[in-house]
C-alpha positions as CSV (number, residue, x, y, z in Angstrom):
1,M,14.7,-45.7,-17.2
2,S,14.1,-43.6,-20.4
3,R,11.9,-40.9,-21.8
4,K,9.3,-43.6,-22.5
5,N,8.5,-43.5,-18.8
6,F,7.7,-39.8,-19.0
7,F,5.6,-40.4,-22.2
8,S,3.6,-43.0,-20.2
9,V,3.0,-40.4,-17.4
10,L,1.7,-38.0,-20.0
11,S,-0.6,-40.6,-21.5
12,K,-2.1,-41.4,-18.1
13,E,-2.6,-37.7,-17.4
14,I,-4.5,-37.3,-20.7
15,E,-6.6,-40.3,-19.8
16,R,-7.3,-38.8,-16.3
17,I,-8.5,-35.5,-17.9
18,D,-10.7,-37.3,-20.5
19,K,-12.3,-39.4,-17.7
20,A,-13.0,-36.2,-15.7
21,K,-14.9,-34.8,-18.8
22,T,-12.8,-31.6,-18.8
23,S,-10.9,-32.2,-22.1
24,K,-10.3,-29.1,-24.2
25,R,-8.4,-30.5,-27.2
26,F,-11.4,-31.9,-29.1
27,E,-12.0,-28.6,-31.0
28,K,-14.7,-28.2,-33.5
29,I,-13.1,-27.2,-36.8
30,I,-15.0,-24.4,-38.5
31,D,-14.8,-24.4,-42.3
32,G,-16.3,-20.9,-42.7
33,F,-19.2,-18.7,-42.0
34,T,-22.5,-17.8,-43.7
35,K,-23.0,-14.2,-45.0
36,E,-26.0,-13.5,-42.8
37,K,-26.3,-10.5,-40.4
38,S,-25.7,-13.0,-37.6
39,P,-23.1,-15.3,-39.3
40,K,-23.4,-19.0,-38.6
41,A,-20.5,-21.3,-38.5
42,I,-20.2,-24.0,-41.2
43,I,-19.0,-27.4,-39.9
44,N,-19.1,-30.4,-42.2
45,K,-21.5,-28.5,-44.5
46,K,-23.9,-27.8,-41.6
47,K,-24.8,-24.4,-40.2
48,Y,-24.5,-23.7,-36.5
49,Q,-25.5,-20.8,-34.3
50,V,-22.4,-19.5,-32.5
51,F,-23.0,-18.7,-28.8
52,N,-19.4,-19.1,-27.5
53,S,-17.5,-16.3,-29.2
54,N,-15.8,-13.3,-27.6
55,D,-16.7,-11.2,-30.7
56,Y,-19.2,-9.3,-28.6
57,L,-20.1,-6.7,-31.2
58,G,-19.9,-8.9,-34.3
59,L,-17.1,-6.8,-35.8
60,R,-14.9,-9.6,-37.0
61,H,-17.3,-10.1,-40.0
62,H,-17.8,-6.4,-40.5
63,P,-17.2,-5.4,-44.2
64,L,-15.4,-2.2,-43.2
65,L,-12.9,-4.1,-41.1
66,K,-12.2,-6.6,-43.9
67,K,-11.7,-3.7,-46.3
68,A,-9.3,-1.9,-43.9
69,E,-7.4,-5.2,-43.4
70,Q,-6.9,-5.6,-47.1
71,K,-5.9,-2.0,-47.6
72,A,-3.2,-2.1,-44.9
73,S,-1.8,-5.4,-46.2
74,K,-1.4,-3.9,-49.7
75,I,0.5,-1.0,-48.2
76,Y,2.7,-2.8,-45.6
77,G,2.7,-6.5,-46.7
78,T,1.4,-9.5,-44.7
79,G,3.7,-9.2,-41.7
80,P,5.8,-6.7,-39.8
81,G,9.1,-8.1,-41.0
82,A,10.9,-8.0,-37.7
83,V,10.5,-7.0,-34.1
84,R,9.8,-3.3,-33.7
85,F,13.2,-2.0,-32.4
86,I,14.9,-3.6,-35.5
87,S,12.7,-2.9,-38.5
88,G,9.2,-4.0,-37.7
89,S,7.7,-0.7,-36.3
90,L,5.2,0.4,-38.9
91,K,3.3,3.7,-38.9
92,I,0.1,1.8,-38.6
93,H,1.3,0.4,-35.2
94,R,2.0,3.9,-34.0
95,D,-1.4,5.1,-35.3
96,I,-3.1,2.4,-33.2
97,E,-1.2,3.4,-30.1
98,K,-2.2,7.1,-30.5
99,A,-5.8,6.0,-31.1
100,L,-5.8,3.8,-28.0
101,A,-4.3,6.6,-25.8
102,K,-7.1,8.9,-27.0
103,F,-9.8,6.3,-26.6
104,H,-8.7,5.5,-23.0
105,K,-7.6,9.1,-22.1
106,K,-4.1,8.0,-21.2
107,D,-0.7,9.4,-22.3
108,D,0.4,6.5,-24.5
109,A,-0.1,2.9,-25.5
110,M,1.9,-0.2,-26.6
111,V,0.7,-2.9,-28.9
112,F,1.6,-6.6,-28.3
113,S,1.0,-9.8,-30.2
114,S,-1.7,-10.8,-27.7
115,S,-3.1,-9.8,-24.3
116,F,-1.5,-12.9,-22.7
117,A,1.9,-11.7,-24.0
118,T,1.0,-8.2,-22.6
119,N,0.3,-9.5,-19.1
120,L,3.4,-11.6,-19.0
121,A,5.7,-8.7,-19.9
122,V,4.0,-5.8,-18.1
123,L,3.6,-7.6,-14.8
124,Y,7.1,-9.0,-14.9
125,C,8.5,-5.5,-15.6
126,L,6.5,-3.8,-12.9
127,I,7.4,-6.4,-10.3
128,S,11.2,-6.5,-11.1
129,G,13.6,-5.0,-13.5
130,Q,14.6,-6.8,-16.8
131,N,18.2,-7.3,-15.8
132,K,20.7,-7.0,-12.9
133,D,21.6,-3.4,-13.9
134,S,18.0,-2.2,-13.6
135,L,17.1,0.4,-10.9
136,V,13.7,-1.3,-10.5
137,D,14.0,-3.9,-7.7
138,A,11.6,-6.5,-6.4
139,N,11.0,-5.0,-3.0
140,V,7.2,-5.3,-3.6
141,I,4.1,-7.1,-2.4
142,V,1.9,-8.3,-5.3
143,I,-1.8,-8.6,-4.5
144,S,-4.0,-10.5,-7.0
145,D,-7.8,-11.2,-7.0
146,A,-8.5,-14.9,-6.5
147,L,-10.2,-15.3,-9.8
148,N,-7.8,-13.5,-12.0
149,H,-7.1,-14.8,-15.5
150,R,-4.3,-17.4,-16.1
151,S,-2.2,-14.8,-17.9
152,I,-2.1,-12.6,-14.8
153,I,-1.2,-15.7,-12.6
154,D,1.7,-16.6,-15.0
155,G,2.8,-13.0,-15.3
156,I,3.3,-13.0,-11.5
157,R,4.9,-16.4,-11.4
158,I,7.6,-15.6,-13.9
159,A,8.8,-12.7,-11.7
160,N,9.9,-15.4,-9.3
161,L,9.1,-13.6,-6.1
162,P,9.3,-15.4,-2.8
163,K,6.0,-16.8,-1.7
164,E,5.5,-14.2,1.0
165,Q,5.5,-11.5,-1.6
166,R,2.7,-13.0,-3.7
167,T,-0.7,-12.6,-2.0
168,I,-4.2,-13.3,-3.1
169,F,-7.2,-11.4,-1.9
170,R,-10.6,-13.1,-1.8
171,H,-12.6,-12.6,-5.0
172,M,-14.0,-9.0,-5.1
173,D,-13.5,-8.7,-1.3
174,T,-12.2,-5.2,-1.0
175,G,-12.1,-5.5,2.8
176,H,-9.6,-8.3,2.5
177,L,-7.5,-6.3,0.1
178,S,-7.4,-3.4,2.6
179,Q,-6.3,-5.8,5.3
180,I,-3.4,-7.1,3.2
181,L,-2.2,-3.6,2.4
182,E,-2.4,-2.7,6.0
183,A,-0.4,-5.8,7.1
184,N,2.4,-5.2,4.6
185,K,2.9,-1.4,4.7
186,N,6.0,-1.5,6.8
187,K,7.5,-4.6,5.0
188,Y,7.9,-3.5,1.4
189,K,8.7,-0.3,-0.5
190,R,5.7,-0.6,-2.8
191,A,2.6,-2.7,-3.6
192,L,1.1,-3.8,-6.9
193,V,-2.6,-4.6,-7.0
194,V,-3.7,-6.5,-10.1
195,T,-7.2,-7.6,-11.1
196,D,-9.4,-8.4,-14.0
197,G,-11.8,-5.7,-14.9
198,V,-14.5,-8.2,-16.1
199,F,-14.1,-11.8,-14.9
200,S,-14.1,-14.1,-17.9
201,M,-16.0,-17.1,-16.5
202,L,-18.8,-15.2,-14.8
203,G,-19.1,-11.8,-16.5
204,E,-18.7,-10.0,-13.2
205,Y,-17.5,-6.4,-13.0
206,Q,-14.8,-5.8,-10.5
207,K,-15.5,-3.2,-7.7
208,L,-12.9,-0.9,-9.2
209,K,-14.0,2.3,-7.5
210,E,-13.7,0.7,-4.0
211,I,-10.3,-0.7,-4.9
212,R,-9.2,2.7,-6.2
213,N,-10.2,4.4,-3.0
214,I,-8.4,1.8,-0.9
215,I,-5.2,2.1,-3.0
216,D,-5.3,5.9,-2.8
217,R,-5.6,5.7,1.0
218,Y,-2.6,3.4,1.3
219,D,-0.5,5.0,-1.5
220,G,1.4,7.4,0.9
221,Q,2.0,4.6,3.4
222,Y,4.4,2.8,1.0
223,E,7.7,4.5,0.1
224,N,7.1,4.0,-3.6
225,G,3.4,3.9,-3.5
226,V,0.7,1.4,-4.6
227,L,0.1,0.7,-8.3
228,L,-3.2,-0.5,-9.7
229,V,-3.0,-2.8,-12.8
230,V,-6.3,-3.9,-14.5
231,D,-6.6,-6.5,-17.2
232,D,-9.9,-5.4,-18.9
233,A,-9.8,-7.8,-21.9
234,H,-13.5,-8.6,-21.6
235,G,-14.5,-5.0,-20.8
236,V,-12.9,-2.8,-23.4
237,G,-15.0,-2.2,-26.4
238,I,-18.2,-3.6,-24.9
239,A,-18.7,-2.5,-21.3
240,G,-19.9,0.9,-20.4
241,K,-22.0,3.5,-22.2
242,T,-19.3,4.1,-24.9
243,G,-17.4,0.8,-24.6
244,R,-14.6,2.2,-22.5
245,G,-14.8,-0.8,-20.2
246,I,-14.6,-1.1,-16.4
247,E,-13.1,2.3,-16.0
248,E,-16.2,3.9,-17.5
249,I,-18.6,1.7,-15.5
250,E,-16.8,2.5,-12.2
251,G,-15.9,6.1,-13.0
252,V,-12.2,5.7,-11.9
253,K,-8.9,5.1,-13.6
254,A,-6.3,2.3,-13.4
255,D,-2.6,3.2,-13.3
256,V,-2.0,0.6,-16.0
257,L,-4.8,-0.8,-18.2
258,I,-4.3,-3.9,-20.3
259,G,-6.7,-4.8,-23.2
260,T,-7.2,-6.9,-26.2
261,F,-8.2,-6.5,-29.8
262,G,-9.3,-10.2,-29.9
263,K,-12.7,-9.8,-28.3
264,A,-15.0,-6.8,-28.8
265,F,-12.7,-5.1,-31.3
266,G,-13.1,-8.1,-33.6
267,A,-9.4,-8.5,-34.5
268,D,-6.4,-9.9,-32.7
269,G,-3.5,-8.7,-30.4
270,G,-3.1,-7.0,-27.0
271,Y,-2.2,-3.6,-25.7
272,V,-1.4,-1.6,-22.6
273,V,-2.2,2.1,-21.9
274,A,-0.7,4.1,-19.1
275,S,1.3,7.3,-18.3
276,Q,4.1,8.3,-20.5
277,T,6.7,7.3,-17.9
278,I,5.3,3.8,-17.5
279,I,5.0,3.3,-21.3
280,D,8.6,4.6,-21.9
281,Y,9.9,2.2,-19.3
282,L,7.9,-0.8,-20.7
283,R,9.3,-0.1,-24.2
284,E,12.8,-0.5,-22.8
285,S,12.0,-3.6,-20.7
286,A,9.0,-5.6,-21.9
287,A,10.4,-8.9,-23.3
288,T,7.4,-9.9,-25.4
289,Y,7.4,-6.4,-27.0
290,I,11.2,-6.2,-27.6
291,Y,11.8,-9.8,-28.8
292,S,8.5,-10.7,-30.4
293,N,6.8,-9.4,-33.6
294,S,3.9,-7.1,-33.3
295,I,0.5,-7.8,-34.9
296,P,0.4,-8.1,-38.8
297,P,-0.4,-4.8,-40.6
298,G,-3.6,-6.2,-42.0
299,T,-4.8,-6.9,-38.4
300,A,-3.7,-3.4,-37.4
301,G,-5.8,-1.9,-40.2
302,A,-8.8,-3.8,-38.9
303,V,-8.2,-2.6,-35.3
304,L,-8.0,1.0,-36.3
305,K,-11.3,0.7,-38.1
306,S,-13.0,-1.0,-35.2
307,I,-11.9,1.9,-32.8
308,E,-13.3,4.4,-35.3
309,I,-16.6,2.5,-35.7
310,L,-17.1,2.3,-31.9
311,D,-17.4,6.1,-31.6
312,K,-19.8,6.5,-34.5
313,T,-23.5,5.9,-34.8
314,A,-23.0,2.3,-35.9
315,G,-20.9,1.5,-32.8
316,K,-23.4,3.1,-30.4
317,K,-26.2,1.0,-32.1
318,L,-24.2,-2.2,-31.6
319,L,-23.6,-1.4,-27.9
320,K,-27.4,-0.8,-27.5
321,N,-28.2,-4.0,-29.3
322,S,-25.8,-5.9,-27.0
323,K,-27.5,-4.7,-23.8
324,E,-30.9,-5.4,-25.2
325,N,-29.9,-9.0,-26.3
326,V,-28.3,-9.8,-23.0
327,A,-31.4,-8.6,-21.0
328,Y,-33.7,-10.6,-23.3
329,F,-31.7,-13.8,-23.0
330,K,-31.6,-13.6,-19.2
331,K,-35.3,-13.0,-19.0
332,Q,-36.2,-15.9,-21.3
333,M,-33.8,-18.4,-19.6
334,K,-35.2,-17.7,-16.2
335,K,-38.7,-18.3,-17.6
336,V,-37.8,-21.8,-18.6
337,G,-36.2,-22.7,-15.3
338,Y,-32.4,-22.2,-15.6
339,Q,-30.2,-20.5,-13.1
340,F,-27.1,-18.4,-13.7
341,A,-23.8,-18.7,-11.8
342,T,-24.0,-15.0,-11.1
343,D,-26.2,-12.0,-12.1
344,S,-24.3,-10.5,-14.9
345,S,-25.2,-7.7,-17.4
346,H,-22.2,-8.5,-19.5
347,P,-22.5,-10.6,-22.8
348,I,-20.9,-13.5,-20.8
349,Q,-23.8,-15.3,-19.3
350,P,-22.8,-18.3,-17.2
351,V,-25.6,-20.9,-17.1
352,L,-25.1,-22.9,-13.9
353,I,-25.3,-26.7,-14.3
354,G,-23.1,-27.9,-11.4
355,D,-21.9,-31.3,-12.6
356,P,-19.2,-31.8,-15.2
357,I,-20.8,-34.8,-16.9
358,K,-24.2,-33.2,-17.1
359,T,-22.6,-30.0,-18.4
360,S,-20.6,-31.8,-21.1
361,D,-23.6,-33.9,-22.1
362,L,-25.8,-30.8,-22.4
363,V,-23.2,-29.1,-24.6
364,G,-23.3,-32.2,-26.9
365,K,-27.1,-32.2,-27.1
366,L,-27.1,-28.5,-28.0
367,F,-24.6,-29.2,-30.7
368,K,-26.9,-31.8,-32.2
369,K,-29.5,-29.0,-32.4
370,N,-27.0,-26.9,-34.4
371,I,-25.9,-24.6,-31.5
372,I,-22.3,-24.1,-30.3
373,V,-21.7,-23.4,-26.7
374,T,-18.8,-24.3,-24.3
375,N,-18.8,-26.1,-21.0
376,I,-16.5,-24.7,-18.3
377,S,-15.4,-27.1,-15.6
378,F,-12.8,-27.5,-12.9
379,P,-10.0,-26.3,-12.6
380,V,-11.3,-23.2,-14.6
381,V,-14.2,-22.9,-12.2
382,P,-14.5,-24.5,-8.7
383,K,-15.8,-28.1,-8.4
384,G,-19.6,-28.2,-8.3
385,R,-19.8,-24.9,-10.2
386,D,-19.7,-26.3,-13.7
387,E,-21.3,-24.0,-16.2
388,I,-22.1,-23.4,-19.8
389,R,-20.7,-20.0,-20.7
390,V,-23.1,-18.5,-23.2
391,Q,-21.8,-15.4,-25.0
392,I,-24.4,-13.1,-26.5
393,S,-23.4,-11.0,-29.5
394,A,-24.8,-7.6,-30.6
395,V,-25.6,-9.1,-34.0
396,H,-27.6,-12.0,-32.6
397,T,-31.3,-11.7,-33.6
398,K,-34.2,-12.3,-31.2
399,K,-34.9,-15.4,-33.4
400,D,-31.4,-16.7,-32.7
401,I,-31.8,-16.2,-29.0
402,D,-35.3,-17.8,-29.0
403,Q,-33.8,-20.9,-30.8
404,L,-31.1,-21.1,-28.1
405,V,-33.5,-20.8,-25.2
406,K,-35.9,-23.4,-26.8
407,A,-33.0,-25.9,-27.1
408,F,-32.1,-25.4,-23.4
409,E,-35.7,-25.8,-22.4
410,E,-36.0,-29.1,-24.4
411,E,-33.0,-30.4,-22.5
412,L,-33.7,-28.9,-19.1
413,V,-31.2,-29.9,-16.5
414,Y,-32.0,-29.4,-12.8
415,N,-29.0,-28.5,-10.5
């Protein structure tokens, strides 16, 4: 016996994945982008329409963000130099945190290297303390929506709770959530309810107001209350009248809100906003904050500029364009005979195909027509619910969308 046997197992697993047509490692390498209003990707000297980007407002190519990035790099250098508690906490990082707190109307904020890293650290710390001396214990029931993002799932897993303390409520089923809170109110000191704000594969908005009402009803029935944690990575910057995300749409607040700069804000990195008490605790306990570098200063400069733009006329125009483009795309796709996996008003538009091979083949055919989209298959979505996740940007033109719809129509796939 030797490690060669293990390598053989890995090879067979890769072959299994490839045969199932769910491979993700064959990435298309983009050499650059055109300078158009709606930038096209350049791959092997050919131009491609991009309809699989999380850059919902088109800000990653915005000249003001690029200028801000360059300016910050000149002042602070290309990297933070260390983790923040040693020597890597720059004024620009604190400026972002203050801007985020104001943007979300929370007490304070923390910036992380990514939203995945944010979820891992925040959830672990809120579930159990960082070390044996911590006064925060794991006498908690954790309740998670069935379709939550992998970063939430892993954040709960690393807390290493017994199975009976990790519970899933049926997707967007607030009645089921209520039943779980009722059944556990005499078993644990506190409860933690965690959910996506916008679900990344379907573009669905969580019923946050209903959840908030249920949590408030049960808060006094747990010794240390019920905490609501929302990962709104796909909501912040794009959802709601002013881009405040699911909280704005539903008109209620989460106790802890996690977001990202890597989508609508057009940059990179993650963050959390909450009360001063929670943020102060997380600064002392969140491992991926304490032991990992923050975002580079250039990226921080771009983030600050994107937050600024969002509240100006230009940002409001982009939000308006986004909503109009999404409505137009949905209308045109229905005309040519395609169905959606759900009815979403978010830039994420899941075109339902249903079969992994058909879905993969259609993505390949669209690529030959100079269009980039992504197929989503099991285990990311349930079997038989394979989709092409189209993502509409505020800077796409009607001509861009018409070209996409025409390409779909020419390759019409019946479910």
